[in-house]
C-alpha positions in Angstrom: -16.2 26.2 -18.6 -15.3 22.7 -19.0 -11.7 23.3 -17.6 -13.5 25.2 -14.6 -15.9 22.6 -13.8 -13.2 20.0 -13.8 -14.4 18.3 -16.7 -11.3 19.1 -19.1 -7.8 18.9 -17.8 -4.7 16.7 -17.1 -3.3 15.1 -13.8 -0.1 13.6 -12.7 -1.0 10.7 -10.3 1.6 9.0 -8.4 0.9 5.5 -6.8 2.8 2.8 -4.8 2.9 -0.5 -6.5 0.7 -2.3 -3.8 -2.1 -0.1 -4.3 -2.7 -1.8 -7.8 -4.0 -4.5 -5.6 -6.0 -2.2 -3.1 -8.6 -0.9 -5.6 -6.9 1.9 -7.3 -7.6 0.6 -10.8 -11.1 0.4 -10.1 -11.2 3.9 -8.5 -9.4 5.3 -11.7 -11.7 3.3 -14.1 -14.8 4.9 -12.2 -13.1 8.3 -12.5 -12.4 7.9 -16.4 -16.2 7.2 -16.9 -17.2 10.0 -14.9 -14.7 12.7 -16.4 -13.5 11.2 -19.7 -12.1 14.4 -20.9 -9.6 14.5 -17.9 -6.4 13.0 -19.1 -4.2 11.3 -16.4 -0.7 9.8 -16.3 0.4 7.3 -13.6 3.9 7.1 -12.1 5.1 4.4 -9.7 7.0 5.7 -6.9 7.7 4.8 -3.2 6.0 6.9 -0.4 8.8 9.3 0.5 9.3 10.0 -3.3 5.6 10.8 -3.6 5.8 13.3 -0.7 8.7 14.9 -2.2 7.3 15.0 -5.6 3.9 16.7 -4.2 5.7 19.2 -2.3 7.8 20.2 -5.4 4.7 20.4 -7.5 5.9 17.4 -10.0 2.7 15.4 -9.4 -1.0 16.5 -8.5 -1.8 13.7 -6.4 -1.0 10.4 -5.1 -2.3 6.9 -4.2 -0.1 6.0 -1.0 0.3 3.7 1.5 1.7 6.2 3.8 0.6 5.2 7.6 -0.1 8.7 8.7 -0.9 11.8 6.9 2.4 13.6 5.8 3.1 17.0 7.1 1.9 19.7 4.8 -0.2 17.4 2.5 -4.0 17.0 2.7 -5.5 13.7 2.1 -8.6 11.5 2.0 -8.2 8.0 3.9 -8.9 4.9 1.7 -10.0 1.5 2.8 -7.6 -0.4 5.4 -5.7 -3.5 4.5 -4.5 -5.9 7.2 -1.0 -7.2 7.4 -0.6 -11.0 6.6 2.3 -13.3 6.9 3.8 -14.3 3.4 5.7 -17.8 3.6 6.7 -20.2 0.8 4.3 -22.8 0.2 6.8 -25.5 1.4 6.9 -23.5 4.9 6.2 -25.3 8.1 3.4 -22.9 8.6 1.7 -22.7 5.1 -1.2 -24.6 5.9 -2.1 -22.6 9.0 -5.2 -20.3 8.8 -3.9 -17.8 11.4 -0.8 -17.4 13.4 0.5 -15.3 16.4 3.8 -13.1 15.8 6.0 -14.8 18.4 5.8 -18.0 16.0 8.0 -16.1 13.8 10.7 -15.3 16.1 13.4 -17.6 14.4 12.6 -16.8 10.9 14.4 -14.7 8.6 12.6 -11.5 7.4 12.3 -9.7 4.2 11.8 -6.1 5.1 11.5 -2.3 3.6 14.7 -0.6 3.9 14.4 2.3 6.3 15.6 5.0 4.1 12.8 4.1 1.4 9.9 3.6 3.6 10.5 4.5 7.0 7.1 3.9 8.2 6.3 0.5 6.9 9.9 -0.7 8.3 9.0 0.9 11.8 5.6 -0.8 12.0 7.1 -4.3 11.3 9.8 -3.6 13.9 7.1 -2.2 16.3 5.0 -5.4 15.9 7.8 -8.1 16.4 9.3 -6.1 19.4 5.8 -5.9 21.1 5.5 -9.6 20.3 9.0 -10.1 22.4 11.6 -10.5 19.4 13.8 -8.5 17.3 13.1 -9.7 13.7 16.4 -11.2 11.8 16.4 -9.1 8.8 18.5 -10.3 5.7 16.6 -9.1 2.6 15.8 -5.3 2.0 13.1 -4.2 -0.6 11.6 -0.9 -2.0 8.1 -2.5 -2.6 5.6 -4.9 -1.2 5.7 -6.8 -4.5 9.5 -7.2 -4.1 9.1 -8.6 -0.6 6.3 -11.3 -2.0 8.7 -12.2 -5.0 11.6 -12.7 -2.6 9.4 -15.3 -0.6 8.3 -17.1 -3.8 11.8 -17.6 -4.7 12.6 -19.3 -1.1 13.9 -16.1 0.5 12.6 -15.5 4.0 9.2 -14.5 5.2 7.5 -11.1 5.0 4.8 -9.2 6.7 2.7 -7.6 3.8 -0.7 -6.3 3.0 -3.2 -9.2 2.5 -4.4 -7.6 -0.6 -0.9 -8.7 -2.1 -2.5 -12.1 -2.8 -4.2 -10.7 -5.8 -0.9 -10.3 -7.5 -0.9 -14.1 -8.0 2.7 -15.0 -7.6 3.3 -18.7 -7.3 4.6 -20.7 -4.5 3.4 -18.4 -1.7 0.7 -18.2 0.9 -0.7 -15.6 3.0 -1.5 -16.3 6.6 -3.8 -14.2 9.0 -2.1 -12.3 12.0 -3.6 -12.2 15.5 -2.1 -8.7 16.3 -4.0 -5.4 17.0 -1.2 -3.4 15.4 -1.3 -5.3 11.9 -3.5 -2.8 9.8 -2.3 -0.5 7.1 -3.8 2.5 6.1 -3.8 4.1 2.7 -4.5 7.7 1.2 -5.1 9.8 -1.7 -2.8 12.6 -1.0 -2.7 16.2 -2.6 -0.8 19.3 -1.7 -3.7 22.0 -0.7 -2.1 24.8 -2.2 -2.2 23.2 -5.6 -5.5 22.1 -6.2 -6.7 22.3 -9.8 -10.4 21.9 -10.9 -9.6 18.4 -12.3 -7.8 17.4 -9.2 -11.0 18.6 -7.4 -13.0 16.3 -9.6 -10.8 13.3 -8.6 -10.9 14.2 -4.9 -14.7 14.6 -5.1 -15.0 11.1 -7.0 -12.6 9.3 -4.4 -14.6 11.0 -1.4 -17.8 9.6 -2.5 -16.6 5.9 -2.6 -17.9 3.5 0.1 -15.6 2.4 2.6 -14.7 -1.1 3.2 -13.1 -2.8 6.2 -9.5 -4.0 6.2 -9.2 -7.4 4.4 -8.5 -10.1 6.9 -9.3 -13.3 5.3 -6.5 -15.9 4.5 -5.6 -15.9 0.9 -3.4 -18.1 -1.3 -1.7 -17.8 -4.3 
């Protein structure tokens, strides 16, 4: 009966690194309290790997930074997160509260590789083109945290979720963007044909959480 009620079981859960700074740890801590006999393993993987793993049944669910709901999957949309411009502390714009994208036309960018996270790559490209320039990209990464780390070491600038300020990396500043396209979505994803009672319990827990607006304040680290 405990298994049927979702009180007992196990889950394999994927997550993207940046979701650690967007409330996933708090969500899972609350889930652990509400269903202490449901064990779960956490697996760090980029969005496309999450989609593939869900489709193949290797994981039950994923906390994902997918920009749209992937075909064939079900999902619950989580709180949004605004994009911010991450610059080195010595950068000419480091003391600005907010900027407009055209101010970055001459900068060198750190960006997701298209084959790893196509949606994130395309969003940044779309924003820059809409602002009147094509970004000069020299550095390609697989995770948002890697982009912030590159900037921290003096390699370019990056457009990243504002919540990445919570990572606490040194020598970086996060500047708000005046851009209507600059908001990121996130989801709890699952394959509707593979829902177990334990997964139903997780979905119910996440669905009952209050929604908060996208983070838009300027943060520094």
